[in-house]
FIFI-187605 format. One record per residue (C-alpha): x, y, z. Coordinates in steps of 0.05 Angstrom, whole numbers, plus 5000, padded with zeros to 4 digits. Example, Ala and Ser with C-alpha at 12.3 -4.5 7.8 and 13.67 -1.06 7.14 Angstrom:
524649105156/527349795143/
//
This chain:
640248171862/641647651915/648647401930/646846721900/644347061836/650947421830/654846771840/650446421788/651346991739/658946971747/659046211739/654646241676/659246771647/665346331663/662245751625/660146191567/667246451557/670045751559/664945521508/666446121464/673945961468/672545251446/668045501389/673645961365/678645391366/673844971324/672745531274/680045681264/682546261222/682346941255/678346641312/684746321339/689046931342/693046891407/690647571433/683347381421/683946701456/687947001514/682547521524/677046991526/681146571575/682347181619/674947341620/673246621639/678346631695/676047311721/668847081724/670946441760/675246831810/669547311823/664646741836/669746411882/670747061920/663247151928/662546441953/667946562006/665147252022/672147502013/673948192037/678148251973/672148091929/670848821909/677748851875/676048281827/669148561814/672149231793/676548901741/671548401712/667548911671/673949151637/675548451612/668348331590/667948981551/674548831516/672248131499/665648361470/669148891428/674248381404/668947861386/665048371344/671148531301/
//
């Protein structure tokens, strides 16, 4: 996977999490539980930070990449519940 493909993937994930957060707000009910919305917001931010780090070719980029999958797995598990 090229660097640009990784950046694009992170950016697409960022947008997807923001859209999912908006969807949950529109649905209401259990979809707007604070822990659930916070997790989606954290995932969106982590994807954005990772894309930004990749764009800058940051030497600290590997740190954010290590944490991103943890947020994503938690969000996916939370959404399925």
